[in-house]
C-alpha positions in Angstrom: -27.5 -3.3 2.6 -25.0 -1.4 0.5 -23.3 -3.3 -2.3 -19.5 -3.7 -2.3 -17.7 -0.7 -3.8 -14.8 -2.8 -5.0 -15.4 -5.3 -7.8 -12.6 -7.2 -9.6 -12.7 -6.1 -13.3 -14.3 -2.7 -12.5 -12.8 0.7 -12.0 -11.3 1.2 -8.6 -12.9 3.7 -6.3 -11.2 7.1 -6.4 -9.0 8.2 -3.5 -6.3 10.6 -2.6 -4.0 10.3 0.4 -0.7 11.9 1.3 2.2 9.7 2.1 3.8 10.1 5.5 7.4 11.3 5.3 7.6 12.2 1.6 4.3 14.1 1.4 3.7 12.5 -2.0 0.1 12.6 -3.1 -1.1 9.0 -3.9 -4.2 8.7 -6.0 -5.4 6.8 -9.1 -4.5 9.9 -11.2 -1.0 10.5 -9.7 -0.2 6.8 -10.1 -1.6 6.3 -13.6 0.5 3.8 -15.5 1.8 2.2 -12.2 0.0 -0.7 -10.6 -1.0 -0.3 -6.9 -1.1 -3.0 -4.4 -3.0 -1.3 -1.5 -2.4 -3.0 1.9 -5.1 -2.0 4.4 -3.9 -2.8 7.9 -3.4 -1.4 11.4 -0.6 -1.7 14.0 -1.8 -5.2 15.0 -1.2 -6.6 11.5 1.8 -4.6 10.4 4.2 -7.6 10.6 2.1 -9.7 8.2 2.1 -6.7 5.7 5.8 -6.1 6.0 6.5 -9.8 5.3 4.2 -9.6 2.2 6.0 -6.5 1.0 9.4 -8.1 1.3 8.2 -11.2 -0.8 6.6 -8.9 -3.4 9.7 -6.7 -3.7 11.9 -9.8 -4.2 10.0 -10.5 -7.4 8.6 -7.0 -8.3 11.5 -4.7 -7.4 10.7 -1.7 -9.7 8.6 0.9 -8.0 7.9 2.5 -11.4 5.8 -0.5 -12.3 4.4 -1.4 -8.8 3.8 0.7 -5.8 2.9 -1.1 -2.5 1.3 1.5 -0.2 0.2 0.7 3.3 -3.2 2.3 4.0 -3.6 2.7 7.8 -7.1 3.6 9.0 -6.5 6.2 11.7 -10.1 7.2 12.3 -10.2 5.5 15.7 -7.4 7.8 17.0 -8.9 10.7 19.0 -8.3 14.1 17.6 -6.2 15.2 20.7 -3.8 12.2 20.1 -3.4 12.6 16.4 -0.2 14.6 16.5 1.3 12.0 18.8 0.2 9.1 16.6 1.6 10.8 13.6 4.9 11.4 15.4 5.1 7.7 16.2 4.3 6.8 12.6 7.1 9.2 11.4 9.5 7.3 13.6 8.5 4.1 11.9 9.0 5.7 8.5 12.5 7.0 9.6 13.5 3.5 10.7 12.4 2.1 7.3 14.2 4.8 5.5 17.5 4.0 7.3 17.1 0.3 6.2 16.7 1.2 2.5 19.5 0.0 0.2 21.7 2.9 -1.0 20.6 4.5 -4.3 16.8 3.7 -3.8 14.4 6.5 -3.1 12.6 5.7 0.2 9.5 7.7 -1.1 9.1 4.9 -3.7 9.4 2.0 -1.4 8.1 3.1 2.0 4.6 4.5 1.3 2.5 4.9 4.4 -0.9 6.5 3.8 -2.6 7.7 6.9 -6.4 7.5 6.3 -7.4 9.9 9.1 -11.1 10.0 8.5 -11.3 6.3 7.4 -13.1 7.2 4.2 -10.7 5.4 1.9 -10.7 2.3 4.1 -14.5 2.4 4.0 -14.7 2.9 0.3 -12.5 -0.2 -0.2 -14.4 -2.3 2.4 -11.4 -2.7 4.7 -13.0 -4.3 7.7 -11.4 -6.4 10.5 -7.9 -5.5 9.3 -6.4 -5.9 12.8 -6.5 -9.7 12.3 -6.8 -9.9 8.5 -5.2 -7.2 6.4 -6.9 -6.5 3.1 -5.0 -6.4 -0.3 -6.4 -4.7 -3.3 -4.5 -4.8 -6.6 -5.3 -2.0 -9.1 -3.6 -2.0 -12.5 -2.0 1.1 -14.1 -5.3 1.9 -15.8 -7.2 2.0 -12.5 -9.0 -1.3 -12.8 -9.3 -3.6 -9.8 -7.4 -6.9 -10.7 -7.6 -8.6 -7.3 -8.8 -8.5 -3.7 -7.7 -10.7 -0.9 -8.1 -10.6 2.9 -6.3 -12.6 5.5 -4.4 -15.9 5.2 -1.0 -16.0 3.5 -0.7 -12.4 2.2 2.6 -13.0 0.4 1.2 -15.9 -1.6 -2.0 -14.1 -2.3 -0.2 -11.0 -3.5 2.2 -12.9 -5.7 -0.7 -14.8 -7.3 -2.7 -11.6 -7.9 0.4 -9.8 -9.4 1.2 -12.7 -11.8 0.2 -11.6 -15.3 -0.7 -8.1 -14.2 2.7 -6.6 -13.4 6.0 -7.6 -15.1 8.3 -9.3 -12.6 12.0 -8.4 -12.2 14.8 -10.7 -11.2 16.9 -8.1 -9.4 16.3 -4.7 -7.6 16.2 -1.7 -9.9 19.4 0.2 -10.5 19.9 3.4 -8.6 19.4 5.3 -11.9 15.9 3.7 -12.2 14.8 4.8 -8.7 13.1 8.1 -8.0 
């Protein structure tokens, strides 16, 4: 049996995915200096993840210190349906972009990473995410600082972030976004 590839206190497994909508490359290298709270989920658990993201952003508003990407395992989507699936996901991204407060860059706050081959999800041991999304906190130096699956995602995320990422009392100014 393979040992887990994600260990708290160890280096995070390398990955590189392209964000839907912005085409931003998200990897440990491109996000060096910024903490990452990866949320592995699918369409069945998106509501729980959105609720967690709202709670996290209320306390950790600055995307320069914390990025909260959704990693969506798309490997079950048949190849002939992938363009349709991506079109649906782009519609979701567009709705989220419309709901963004003025002055904030949607590319920093709506980060949807489509894991088409499922390799990143597998590397991070993201299993049974339809009923229990998986959170993995990686600090700005690429070290795993927390892992949590299921239950109260917002509470778990806030507990993991405490002491790892500086909190903010209000959303960043438009000049700080981007």
